[in-house]
C-alpha positions as CSV (number, residue, x, y, z in Angstrom):
1,X,-30.8,-11.1,-27.5
2,X,-30.8,-9.7,-24.3
3,X,-27.5,-10.2,-22.3
4,X,-27.9,-13.4,-19.2
5,X,-28.3,-12.0,-15.6
6,X,-25.9,-14.7,-13.5
7,X,-26.6,-13.2,-10.4
8,X,-30.4,-11.6,-9.2
9,X,-31.2,-10.6,-5.7
10,X,-35.3,-10.7,-5.7
11,X,-36.1,-8.9,-2.3
12,X,-34.1,-9.8,-0.1
13,X,-34.4,-9.0,3.3
14,X,-31.3,-10.1,5.8
15,X,-31.6,-9.6,9.7
16,X,-29.1,-10.6,12.3
17,X,-31.0,-9.7,14.9
18,X,-35.2,-9.7,14.7
19,X,-36.5,-6.9,13.8
20,X,-33.2,-5.0,12.7
21,X,-32.4,-5.7,9.0
22,X,-29.2,-5.2,7.4
23,X,-30.7,-5.6,4.0
24,X,-34.6,-4.5,3.5
25,X,-36.6,-5.5,0.2
26,X,-32.9,-5.5,-2.0
27,X,-33.1,-5.6,-5.6
28,X,-30.6,-5.9,-8.5
29,X,-29.2,-8.0,-11.1
30,X,-25.9,-8.7,-12.2
31,X,-25.2,-9.6,-15.8
32,X,-22.6,-12.3,-17.1
33,X,-19.0,-11.0,-17.3
34,X,-19.9,-7.6,-15.6
35,X,-17.3,-5.7,-13.8
36,X,-19.1,-4.3,-10.6
37,X,-18.1,-2.4,-7.5
38,X,-19.9,-2.8,-4.4
39,X,-20.2,0.6,-2.7
40,X,-21.7,2.0,0.7
41,X,-21.0,2.7,4.6
42,X,-19.8,1.0,7.1
43,X,-21.8,-1.4,8.2
44,X,-24.3,-1.2,5.1
45,X,-24.4,-4.7,4.6
46,X,-21.4,-5.1,1.7
47,X,-19.9,-8.2,3.5
48,X,-23.5,-9.8,4.3
49,X,-24.5,-9.4,0.6
50,X,-21.0,-11.5,-0.2
51,X,-22.0,-14.3,1.9
52,X,-25.5,-13.6,0.2
53,X,-24.6,-14.4,-2.7
54,X,-21.6,-17.3,-1.5
55,X,-24.9,-18.7,0.0
56,X,-23.1,-18.7,3.9
57,X,-25.9,-16.9,5.0
58,X,-29.4,-17.6,3.8
59,X,-32.1,-14.3,3.4
60,X,-34.3,-13.5,6.1
61,X,-37.4,-12.7,2.8
62,X,-36.5,-13.0,-0.9
63,X,-34.6,-15.3,-2.6
64,X,-30.9,-15.2,-4.2
65,X,-30.7,-16.6,-7.9
66,X,-27.6,-17.8,-8.9
67,X,-27.7,-18.9,-12.6
68,X,-26.9,-22.5,-13.7
69,X,-25.3,-23.0,-10.5
70,X,-22.3,-20.3,-11.4
71,X,-19.6,-21.2,-9.1
72,X,-18.2,-18.4,-7.1
73,X,-15.4,-18.1,-5.3
74,X,-13.9,-15.1,-2.7
75,X,-9.9,-13.6,-2.4
76,X,-10.5,-12.6,1.3
77,X,-8.6,-9.5,2.8
78,X,-6.1,-11.9,5.0
79,X,-4.8,-15.2,5.2
80,X,-6.5,-17.0,8.1
81,X,-4.6,-17.7,10.7
82,X,-4.7,-21.5,11.0
83,X,-3.5,-21.5,7.1
84,X,-0.2,-19.5,8.3
85,X,1.5,-22.7,8.9
86,X,0.3,-24.3,5.6
87,X,3.1,-24.3,2.8
88,X,2.3,-22.7,-0.8
89,X,1.3,-26.0,-2.1
90,X,-0.6,-27.3,0.7
91,X,-2.9,-23.7,1.0
92,X,-3.5,-23.7,-2.7
93,X,-5.1,-28.0,-2.1
94,X,-7.2,-26.8,0.1
95,X,-9.4,-24.9,-2.8
96,X,-10.0,-28.6,-3.6
97,X,-12.2,-31.4,-2.4
98,X,-9.9,-33.8,-4.5
99,X,-5.9,-32.7,-5.3
100,X,-5.7,-32.6,-8.9
101,X,-2.8,-34.9,-10.4
102,X,-1.5,-31.4,-12.2
103,X,-1.7,-29.1,-9.4
104,X,1.7,-27.6,-9.4
105,X,1.4,-26.6,-13.0
106,X,-2.3,-25.1,-11.8
107,X,-0.3,-23.2,-8.7
108,X,2.0,-21.7,-11.4
109,X,-0.7,-21.1,-13.8
110,X,-2.3,-18.8,-11.0
111,X,0.5,-17.0,-9.8
112,X,1.9,-16.1,-13.0
113,X,-1.7,-14.7,-13.1
114,X,-0.9,-12.7,-10.3
115,X,2.9,-11.7,-10.9
116,X,4.1,-13.9,-7.9
117,X,7.3,-15.9,-7.7
118,X,7.8,-18.1,-4.9
119,X,9.1,-21.6,-4.3
120,X,5.7,-23.9,-3.5
121,X,7.7,-25.3,-0.3
122,X,7.9,-22.0,1.4
123,X,5.2,-21.4,4.3
124,X,2.8,-19.4,3.6
125,X,2.8,-17.0,7.2
126,X,6.7,-15.9,5.6
127,X,5.5,-14.5,2.7
128,X,5.6,-10.3,2.9
129,X,2.1,-9.1,3.2
130,X,1.8,-7.8,-0.9
131,X,3.0,-11.7,-1.5
132,X,0.0,-13.2,0.6
133,X,-2.7,-10.7,-1.1
134,X,-1.4,-12.1,-4.1
135,X,-1.7,-15.6,-2.9
136,X,-4.9,-14.7,-1.5
137,X,-6.2,-13.6,-5.4
138,X,-4.4,-16.2,-6.6
139,X,-6.6,-18.8,-4.4
140,X,-9.7,-17.6,-5.4
141,X,-8.9,-17.9,-9.3
142,X,-7.2,-21.9,-9.2
143,X,-11.1,-22.8,-8.7
144,X,-11.8,-21.2,-12.1
145,X,-15.2,-19.1,-10.6
146,X,-18.0,-18.0,-13.1
147,X,-18.1,-15.2,-10.4
148,X,-15.4,-13.4,-8.7
149,X,-15.4,-11.7,-5.4
150,X,-12.8,-9.3,-4.4
151,X,-12.6,-8.4,-1.0
152,X,-10.3,-5.0,-0.9
153,X,-8.1,-6.6,-3.1
154,X,-5.3,-3.9,-3.3
155,X,-4.5,-3.9,0.6
156,X,-0.3,-4.7,0.9
157,X,-0.1,-4.3,-2.9
158,X,2.6,-2.2,-4.3
159,X,2.2,0.2,-7.2
160,X,3.6,-2.5,-9.5
161,X,1.3,-5.1,-7.7
162,X,-1.8,-3.2,-8.3
163,X,-0.9,-2.2,-12.0
164,X,-0.5,-6.0,-13.0
165,X,-4.3,-6.4,-11.0
166,X,-5.8,-3.6,-13.0
167,X,-4.6,-5.2,-16.4
168,X,-5.6,-8.8,-15.4
169,X,-8.9,-7.7,-14.5
170,X,-9.7,-5.5,-17.8
171,X,-9.0,-8.5,-20.0
172,X,-10.9,-10.9,-17.6
173,X,-13.6,-12.3,-19.1
174,X,-15.7,-13.8,-16.1
175,X,-18.5,-12.0,-13.5
176,X,-16.0,-9.5,-11.3
177,X,-17.7,-7.8,-7.8
178,X,-15.0,-5.8,-6.1
179,X,-15.4,-4.2,-2.2
180,X,-12.5,-1.5,-2.8
181,X,-11.8,2.2,-1.0
182,X,-9.4,2.5,-3.6
183,X,-11.0,5.2,-5.6
184,X,-8.4,4.9,-8.9
185,X,-7.8,1.1,-8.8
186,X,-12.0,0.8,-9.1
187,X,-12.1,3.4,-11.9
188,X,-9.3,1.7,-14.2
189,X,-12.0,-1.3,-14.7
190,X,-15.6,-0.5,-12.9
191,X,-18.4,-0.4,-15.3
192,X,-21.0,0.4,-12.5
193,X,-21.6,0.9,-9.6
194,X,-24.1,-1.6,-6.7
195,X,-24.6,1.3,-3.8
196,X,-26.1,0.2,-0.1
197,X,-27.4,2.9,1.9
198,X,-26.4,1.7,5.1
199,X,-29.5,4.3,6.7
200,X,-32.5,3.3,4.4
201,X,-31.3,-0.7,3.8
202,X,-32.0,-0.3,0.2
203,X,-29.6,-0.6,-3.1
204,X,-29.1,1.7,-5.7
205,X,-27.4,0.5,-9.2
206,X,-25.6,2.8,-11.6
207,X,-24.0,2.4,-14.7
208,X,-20.1,4.0,-15.7
209,X,-17.0,4.1,-14.3
210,X,-15.6,4.6,-10.3
211,X,-15.6,8.5,-10.6
212,X,-18.4,9.7,-12.6
213,X,-21.2,7.2,-10.5
214,X,-19.5,9.1,-6.9
215,X,-20.6,12.3,-8.9
216,X,-23.8,11.5,-9.8
217,X,-24.2,10.4,-5.9
218,X,-23.0,13.6,-4.8
219,X,-25.3,15.8,-7.4
220,X,-28.3,13.3,-6.4
221,X,-27.7,14.6,-2.3
222,X,-27.1,18.2,-3.3
223,X,-30.4,17.5,-5.0
224,X,-32.0,15.9,-2.2
225,X,-31.1,18.9,0.2
226,X,-32.3,21.8,-1.8
227,X,-35.3,19.8,-2.0
228,X,-35.9,19.7,1.2
229,X,-34.7,23.0,1.9
230,X,-37.5,24.1,-0.2
231,X,-40.4,21.8,1.0
232,X,-39.0,23.2,5.0
233,X,-39.7,26.7,3.4
234,X,-43.2,25.8,2.5
235,X,-43.9,23.9,5.6
236,X,-43.2,27.2,7.5
237,X,-45.2,29.8,5.5
238,X,-47.7,27.5,5.6
239,X,-47.6,26.6,9.7
240,X,-47.7,30.6,9.9
241,X,-50.7,30.7,7.7
242,X,-52.8,28.2,9.6
243,X,-52.1,30.0,13.1
244,X,-53.3,32.9,11.3
245,X,-56.7,31.1,9.8
246,X,-57.6,29.2,12.6
247,X,-58.4,31.9,15.4
248,X,-60.4,33.4,12.3
249,X,-63.3,30.9,12.4
250,X,-66.0,29.7,9.2
251,X,-64.1,29.1,5.8
252,X,-61.0,30.0,7.0
253,X,-60.9,27.5,9.9
254,X,-61.6,24.5,7.0
255,X,-58.9,26.5,4.9
256,X,-56.2,26.4,7.7
257,X,-57.6,22.3,8.1
258,X,-56.5,22.1,4.4
259,X,-53.1,23.8,4.7
260,X,-52.5,21.2,8.1
261,X,-53.0,18.2,5.6
262,X,-50.7,19.9,2.9
263,X,-48.1,20.2,5.6
264,X,-48.3,16.5,6.4
265,X,-48.1,15.4,2.6
266,X,-45.0,18.0,2.3
267,X,-42.9,16.4,5.4
268,X,-44.0,12.5,4.0
269,X,-42.3,14.3,0.6
270,X,-39.2,15.0,2.4
271,X,-36.1,12.8,1.3
272,X,-34.1,11.2,3.9
273,X,-30.9,12.4,3.0
274,X,-27.9,9.8,2.8
275,X,-26.1,10.6,5.7
276,X,-22.0,9.5,5.9
277,X,-20.4,7.3,7.9
278,X,-19.3,9.2,11.4
279,X,-15.6,9.9,11.2
280,X,-13.1,9.1,14.1
281,X,-12.8,12.4,16.2
282,X,-8.7,13.4,16.1
283,X,-6.3,12.1,18.1
284,X,-3.7,12.2,19.6
285,X,-0.6,9.7,20.6
286,X,0.6,10.3,24.5
287,X,4.9,10.3,24.1
288,X,6.9,7.6,26.6
289,X,9.2,11.1,26.6
290,X,12.4,8.6,26.3
291,X,15.7,10.5,25.5
292,X,18.8,9.3,23.3
293,X,19.6,7.0,20.9
294,X,16.1,5.1,20.5
295,X,16.4,3.1,17.9
296,X,20.5,2.5,15.8
297,X,20.8,0.0,13.1
298,X,23.9,-0.9,11.5
299,X,22.9,-4.0,9.4
300,X,19.6,-5.0,7.3
301,X,18.7,-8.2,6.3
302,X,16.9,-8.4,2.4
303,X,15.2,-11.0,0.7
304,X,17.1,-11.4,-3.1
305,X,15.9,-14.4,-5.3
306,X,14.6,-15.3,-2.0
307,X,17.5,-15.5,-0.3
308,X,18.2,-13.2,2.7
309,X,21.3,-11.2,1.7
310,X,22.9,-8.7,4.9
311,X,23.6,-5.0,3.9
312,X,25.3,-2.8,5.9
313,X,23.4,0.7,6.8
314,X,23.7,3.8,9.1
315,X,20.1,4.7,10.8
316,X,19.9,6.4,13.9
317,X,16.9,7.8,15.3
318,X,16.0,9.9,17.9
319,X,12.4,11.7,19.2
320,X,10.6,12.9,16.8
321,X,13.1,11.2,14.1
322,X,11.0,9.5,11.4
323,X,11.5,6.7,9.1
324,X,9.8,5.4,5.5
325,X,10.9,2.2,4.8
326,X,10.1,1.5,1.1
327,X,10.8,-1.4,-1.7
328,X,9.0,-3.7,-3.4
329,X,6.9,-6.5,-2.4
330,X,8.6,-9.4,-0.9
331,X,11.9,-8.1,-0.4
332,X,11.8,-7.9,3.5
333,X,10.1,-5.1,4.5
334,X,7.6,-6.7,7.1
335,X,10.4,-8.9,8.2
336,X,12.8,-5.9,8.9
337,X,9.9,-4.8,11.3
338,X,9.2,-7.9,13.2
339,X,12.9,-8.7,14.0
340,X,13.3,-5.0,15.3
341,X,10.2,-5.3,17.3
342,X,11.3,-8.6,18.6
343,X,15.2,-7.4,18.8
344,X,16.1,-10.6,16.9
345,X,18.7,-8.9,14.9
346,X,22.3,-8.4,15.5
347,X,22.4,-5.1,13.7
348,X,19.6,-3.3,15.4
349,X,19.7,-1.8,18.9
350,X,16.6,-0.3,20.6
351,X,17.4,2.2,23.9
352,X,16.8,0.2,27.4
353,X,13.1,0.5,28.6
354,X,11.6,1.4,25.1
355,X,8.2,1.4,24.8
356,X,7.3,-0.5,21.5
357,X,3.7,0.7,19.9
358,X,3.6,-2.0,16.5
359,X,0.7,-1.7,14.3
360,X,1.2,-5.3,11.9
361,X,-0.7,-5.6,8.9
362,X,-1.9,-9.0,9.4
363,X,-3.1,-7.8,13.4
364,X,-0.6,-10.2,15.0
365,X,-0.5,-8.3,18.0
366,X,-4.0,-9.1,18.5
367,X,-5.4,-11.7,20.6
368,X,-8.3,-12.9,18.7
369,X,-9.6,-15.1,21.6
370,X,-9.7,-11.6,23.8
371,X,-12.5,-9.6,24.4
372,X,-12.2,-5.8,23.4
373,X,-12.3,-4.6,27.3
374,X,-9.1,-7.2,27.8
375,X,-7.0,-6.1,24.7
376,X,-7.2,-2.7,26.0
377,X,-6.6,-3.0,29.5
378,X,-4.0,-5.4,28.8
379,X,-2.1,-2.3,27.4
380,X,-2.9,0.9,29.6
381,X,-0.6,3.0,30.8
382,X,-0.2,3.8,33.9
383,X,-2.4,6.8,35.3
384,X,-5.1,5.8,32.8
385,X,-8.4,4.7,34.0
386,X,-11.1,2.7,32.8
387,X,-13.4,6.1,32.1
388,X,-10.8,7.4,30.1
389,X,-10.0,4.4,28.1
390,X,-13.6,4.2,27.2
391,X,-14.1,7.7,26.2
392,X,-11.0,7.5,24.1
393,X,-12.3,4.3,22.5
394,X,-15.4,5.5,22.1
395,X,-13.6,8.4,19.8
396,X,-12.1,6.0,17.4
397,X,-15.5,4.0,17.0
398,X,-14.5,1.5,19.7
399,X,-18.0,1.7,21.1
400,X,-19.7,0.3,24.3
401,X,-21.2,-2.4,22.6
402,X,-18.0,-3.7,21.1
403,X,-16.7,-4.0,24.3
404,X,-17.7,-8.0,25.3
405,X,-17.1,-8.8,22.2
406,X,-14.3,-11.2,21.5
407,X,-11.3,-9.7,18.6
408,X,-12.5,-12.0,16.4
409,X,-15.5,-10.8,15.9
410,X,-15.0,-7.1,14.6
411,X,-14.7,-6.2,11.2
412,X,-10.7,-6.1,9.7
413,X,-11.4,-1.8,9.9
414,X,-12.0,-2.8,13.5
415,X,-9.5,-4.4,14.4
416,X,-7.3,-1.4,13.0
417,X,-9.3,1.0,14.8
418,X,-8.7,-0.7,17.5
419,X,-4.8,-1.2,17.0
420,X,-4.8,2.4,17.7
421,X,-6.8,3.0,20.4
422,X,-4.2,0.6,22.1
423,X,-1.4,2.5,20.9
424,X,-2.6,5.8,22.6
425,X,-3.3,3.6,25.6
426,X,0.2,2.2,25.6
427,X,1.6,6.2,25.3
428,X,5.2,4.3,23.8
429,X,8.4,5.7,22.5
430,X,8.5,4.4,19.3
431,X,5.8,3.7,17.0
432,X,6.7,1.1,14.4
433,X,3.8,1.0,11.8
434,X,3.1,-1.3,9.4
435,X,0.7,-0.7,6.2
436,X,-1.6,1.2,9.1
437,X,-4.2,2.2,6.6
438,X,-5.3,-1.4,5.2
439,X,-8.9,-1.5,6.0
440,X,-9.0,1.4,7.8
441,X,-12.3,3.8,6.3
442,X,-10.5,6.6,3.9
443,X,-12.8,9.3,5.9
444,X,-10.8,8.3,8.8
445,X,-7.0,8.6,7.1
446,X,-6.3,12.2,7.1
447,X,-6.7,12.1,11.3
448,X,-4.8,9.2,11.9
449,X,-1.7,10.9,9.3
450,X,-2.4,14.1,11.6
451,X,-2.3,11.6,14.7
452,X,0.7,9.9,13.7
453,X,2.7,13.3,12.6
454,X,2.3,15.1,16.0
455,X,3.5,12.2,18.0
456,X,6.2,13.3,19.8
457,X,8.3,9.9,19.8
458,X,10.2,8.0,17.2
459,X,8.7,6.6,14.3
460,X,9.7,3.8,11.7
461,X,6.7,3.3,8.9
462,X,5.4,0.9,6.0
463,X,2.6,2.3,3.3
464,X,2.1,1.5,-0.1
465,X,-0.8,4.7,0.0
466,X,1.3,7.9,-1.4
467,X,-1.8,9.8,-0.2
468,X,-1.1,9.4,3.6
469,X,2.9,9.1,3.1
470,X,3.1,13.0,1.8
471,X,0.9,14.1,5.0
472,X,4.1,13.0,7.5
473,X,7.0,14.3,7.5
474,X,9.8,12.1,7.0
475,X,13.8,12.9,7.9
476,X,14.9,9.8,6.3
477,X,14.2,6.9,3.9
478,X,15.4,3.7,3.7
479,X,14.3,2.0,0.1
480,X,15.2,-1.6,0.2
481,X,14.6,-2.0,-3.1
482,X,18.8,0.2,-4.1
483,X,20.7,-2.6,-2.4
């Protein structure tokens, strides 16, 4: 008996704007208990596919079939801002139309599944980024869905958290569809890939682990390029013959006409070789040029057994000094950076008049009601004009058509790139970066690493991405886990 298909897209076309399809006659099926990766360039429609599966969007043409009313839940990328003031228990209660009497035991069960221990009366907004990432997954699991949709689930997770998530997903007996840029994570449990092409608006399906699928796609691109090169050569040869025979008359002219038809057919047979995402241009973050003891840290607050503990340290940062802050999820790394930026810690002193460029992993520095243009204009250092601002933004793919949009309408990746444009325009003396690669397309990351490495001011950084961290020269590391 054939394995049951739980989800099917049947010739689905979807348009946000008329005659500008995001998806064009897309067909694919997902069998029960499959573990699939949804892959494609920025803007290819991965999030649109998720919304169509959930029924939040309806196809312009075609149908999305969910077998036997299978239930669906999504682990979002970030906690929504209006939920940050809820307690953990209140947040989980939102998953139900009617809150069950055993809500506490259900919370305990899903928290255990994601390897998280926090008091349920703790506010969600007070949790670390890694803890929030686990809460997002647990929120989807408490709904006990037949189809689990995961959008960048490894963002903010430390290696222990990623390992636990992989182990959980391998053992999970329901259907899972994942969007992620984390290749090693995907390779551990993916058994197939649904690939969206941003240019053809079509879908291709592949079977196999993630790395073998990526290799298959790359080999296919090579074959497409070779086929086109061969056709191009034949087209040029035939064009030369047409020019020669056209001037001869009689049978030769008829032969020229036949060759023209062949040229037309060969042009039609040329393959649209997929083009990858645009990559951001190389950029620099100009430094304020402030001189002296930019940051002095005499003591820090860490979280042990859910309680704050003060620890003495001795750290000094001057120009071009770089500090890496490491440690497990929930120990207080992001809280330390927030207290530093807001200057609310007695043990930390920042040199007067230092401009602080803060990249917050939850985009707390962005006003979602502002337009992109107003957000950029509000941080421009003296001497930068509107034309320069637009040019800098375009280099990081924050183009003219985005300028009038509210920040709330941007994707998470666009919010990340917007945050980097703001840092460039600000010209800070101190960069404070909390997980600056979250939500960012992996093609942009080497360029961002170079820009950070070339920065002439002081840097404090948190990152769980080892490949990114090794690209940056650090003078000091503060491992909160050693206390």
